[in-house]
N, C-alpha and C positions, 0 to 999 in steps of 0.2 A: 205918460212915462213917455221916456226915452228911449230911443231904440237902439241897440247892439246888447254887445255880450256881455253880462250883470258881472265888476268888480266883485274880489273879496268883502270891502265893505256893502255890497247887496247883498252876498251868501249869509253876511252876521245878520242883518235885519229878515231876513229871510227864517235863519234857525229859530231867529226873537219871537215871531208872526207864528211860528209853527207851521210853516211853509213847506218845510224841510223837517222833517219827525225824523226820532233815532230812540234804541230803544237805553240805550247809553249814549249819553250827551257826546254831539259832537266836540273832540280838541281841537285846539291852534294850530296843532299839525296837517290836521286835512285840508284845514283850508288853504288854495291855492290861488294865486292871483287871478285867474280867470278859469276858477274848475273846483269842484270839492271832490274831494277824492271818500269811495263808499267804501265801507268796514264789511269784510265775511260774517256772518252768523256764526251756531252754531253747533250746525245742520248742514251734511253735505247729502244729496241722494244722487246715488248712483241712477242714473237712467239711461234704457234702450237707446233713447235718439234723442237729439237739439227738434227742438218745438218752441212753435207759439201762442200765447191763449186764445190767440182769434177773439174777434170781436162777439162780446155778451160772457164769457166765459172767463171766469176765474184759474190761475195757475195750478193753487193748492186742487183744484178739483179736476186738473187734467192733469195732475201727474200722477194717479194713483193709475192709471192707465199708461202709466213710461217704466217709474219707477222700481229699483231692481233690489237695492237694500239701501240704509241708509249708514250714514257716518256720526258717530260726533269728536268733531273737530276740539273737544275740548282742552286734550292734550297732544294735541299734534295729531293729523293722517296724512295718507300718502294719497295723492290724485297722482292715476297711475295714466302713462302715457298710450294715448290712444283711445282713451275711457270718455267720457260724456258724463258731466254732473249740476246738479245745480243747486247754488247755494244761497239761504234766506239772504238777505242782505242788511244788517243793525239799521239804515236810514232805509226812510218811505218817505214820501210826498202829498201834498197837499197843493197843487199849482192853482193861482188864482187864473181866473183869463187874461188872456195877452201873452202868460208866460210859454213857453215852451222849453224844454232838454233833451240833451243828443248826450248822450256816454259814449266812451272811450276807453280803450284797453291805458294803462297807464305806463309809459316808456321803457321800465325796466323787465315789463310783464309782457310787452310785443319779443322784448330783445331774449326773453327765453322761449319763445315761439307756443306761448301759454293764446290761445281763441282763449278771450273770455270777452264776453256782451250782455248787455244789461236784458232783462225781457220784464212785462207790467201782466197785472191783470189785462181785461179784452186785448191785450197787446197784437197786433199782424205787422212791424216790424221789429228788427232788434236796433238797438241802441236808441231808438226815439219814441221819445214819452209827449204826448199831445198836450198841448193850454187844456186847463181842470180837473188833468188825471191828478186821481185820489185814491193811495192805495198803499199795498208794501212796493219795494222792488227785490229782485233775484238777479244773480249771475248764475250766468249757463259759463263751466267752464272746460276746455277739452284742449289736453295736454298734448302738443302733434312730438316735438320731440323728446322733450326730458319730465322722467315725472318729477314729480315738487310734493312736498311736505306742508302743508298747511295749517292753522290756527287761524281761529274767532280774533278780525281787528286786524285781519292780514287785508293791505289797501291794492287788489289786482285792476281797480278798476277808478275811471274819475267822469262828471256827471257836468258837464256848463249849460248854462244856463239864458238863455236869450229871450229879448224882450222885442216882435217882431223880428224881421230880416234888416240885416245890415253890409250886408257883402257887399263888398265893392266889386265896379264891374274894371270892364277891361279900361278901362279911360279914364277912369279913380284911380284907380291902380295904377296906369304910368303916370300919373299927373302925379302921386305919390311918391312913384321909384323917382320921376325927374327930381322932386324937393331934397326927398333922401333917402338914398338908394337902400333899397332891398336884400342887394344880393349883388355879389361880385362875378363880374364877367357881363356879358349882355342879356339885359333882360328879356325873357323868352313869353308873351303875354298874350295868351288864349283860355278863358276861360278861368284863370288864375295866373298864378307865376310860377311856370315851368321849369324843373330843377331834373340835372342828368345825372349818371353814374361817374362815377371818378376808377378807370383801370388804368392810368397811369400816374402813379401819385411821383409827388416831385423828390421822396426819398426808395431806393431801394423797390419789389416789386412784389410787395405784400397789398394786396387789391382785397381783402376781405375773408372772413370764415365760413367754412358751412358742417352746421351741427352733427356731431359723429352720432352714429345709429344704435350704437349700445350704450346706456352708460350709465353713473348712479344715482342716486336723486338728490334734487337741489332742494339743501334746506330754504327757502324763501327770506326767513332771518336770517343769514348767515350773509353778512358783505365783506366782499373783501377776501371772500374765503377760499373757494376753490380755484385749483390751480386751471387755465383756461386751457389747457392740452391734454388735459383727460373729458373733455368737454365739447372740444371741438378741433375741426384740423383747418391749419391756413391755404387760401388758396393767393396761388402766387401766378404773374403774369407778365407775360415778357412784350407783349404783341396786343397790349391795350384790350384783349377780348379773353373773355371766358363762358365753356360752357357748362348752362347750367340743367340740370341734373329731372328731370322729373321725380317728386315726392321732396327733394333736399330742400333744407333751409338754410339761403345765405342771411349773414349780416356784412350789407358793403357799407356805401357809402358817397354822398353826391357828389358831383363836382367844385358846387359852388359853394359860396358861405352867404348865410341868410341870415335877415335879422327882420325880427319885427319890434318897430317903432310902442311905444309904452301908452298911443292909444288904440292898440289896435291889436286881436287878439287871428291866429291863422288855424286853419286846420288839414293835414294832407289828405288829395284824395287820388284816385287812380289819374294818370293822362287821358289815354285812350282804353278799351277794350283789344285794338284793332291793333297793339305794338308789339303784341307778342306773346305770346305763353305762359305765364307766371302773374305772382300780381306784388306790387310792393303795399305797403303800408297795413300795422296790424295796432300801433300807437300812434295817431293822428292829432293829436290834440299839439299846438305850439304858443306856449303862452305868451304872454307882453312883454317883452324884455329881454326874451332869449337872442344873444346874437347880439342886444344892442348896447353900444356906448356906456347909456348913463345906469346899466345894470352889468358891469365889467365885463360886458364883453365885443368882441371887434370883427363879427357873425361867428357863426356859427354853422359847420358843417352838420346836414340831414343823415341821421343813422334812418339806412333801408334795410328792412326786412323784410326779405325777399323768398318766394316759394314761387316753385317752377309747376305746373300743370303737365298738363299730359305728352309733351312732346321735350326732345331737348331742346332748345332753348341758346344760340350766341346771340350771347348780351356782348356791345361793341365800349368802347370807351367817348363820352358825349353823348349815348344815345338818351334822350329826354323819354323820363320812367315816370316823372307825377307832380301833380301839380298843388300848388301853396292855396285853397283859395282864405282871402284876407277878408275881417271883417273890424266894424267896427266896435268899441267897446261902447255898452252904456254910458262909462265914468272909469278916469282913470283911477286904477288900484292902488293901496294902497303898500304895497311890496310889490316890485316887479322879479322877472323868476333872475335869478342866479344875484341879487340885489338884497342881502341879510336875509335868505331863507337857500335850507337846501338844494341845492337846486343842482345834481351829479351832472350834469351834460350841456351846462355854459361854457363856451369854448371849446365843444369836444370836435376830434376828428373821426377816422375811422375808430370806434371803441365799442367794447362787450358790454350785458351789462355790469352793474355795481357789483351783482355775486361772486365775480372772479375777480386775481390778481390780475394785478395790474405788472406788465413784463412779463 
């Protein structure tokens, strides 16, 4: 078995072998270059608190301790801001030895400040599925800024499969950057490729957006529908710094344009917990071809989903806030991000999610 992240061709083979199971057949639209989109099932459980099943325990056995009420999603239902829900997913797994999986929120999910994580039977970690796991998958969903209307089949999470570990060392990452630049400007390589925040844009002084605290419901099926001004306030800076408010959610952008070559995938990870009282990254997968010339890109900025924690914090232009961890693909995908597939964020700059009108 070739080590690395499994490409779309391998995902199709897993489906054919029954290693990825589904109540309703997997659609072509779910298969991404290096991940599979997961679909919501038909029921949501409002629960008192987030939980993990724990070793030797099934999720449905533990659910009775936390369930408050259940909702039929068939005709659409609202998941309310500040509440926690558990939704059985349409997909399940029967992983063979040697394959592990990791889940993450899709880009549009993260940009709505929807905290969504995958849990499993016997699971002791969020979003991590060990080799040999056989059973159902569940999405835990906590809308943080906006209430959302959801229906069965909606895709909020994605899952990536790995054979062994193929993370590039810093030395390997430096060699790859020398052969094919991965980032505009100087490469900060330290346990991955560091990236910083852009608070001095070339045009104007708009540096980001902050979610408004009291808004209407967002129907996740409505694309380019909502006026941004009803849900977001613009953040401007003339001195290259902003003060993050505790509990507030921000959309910012990286100063650097990044590239993911076709034979690699990447994942966004925190830089250091000690750099500030904030969290960057809700949706962390970067597919092969993101920002790459072969897929119609010329470097793409990384959109930063930022939440401040206990104390106000001054964020300054050029401050390193995250890192991209690169991994080898086990094979080149048939299709790259942005090349022949509906990729909403190829060549992006500062950009809100796809649900909001441009301009």
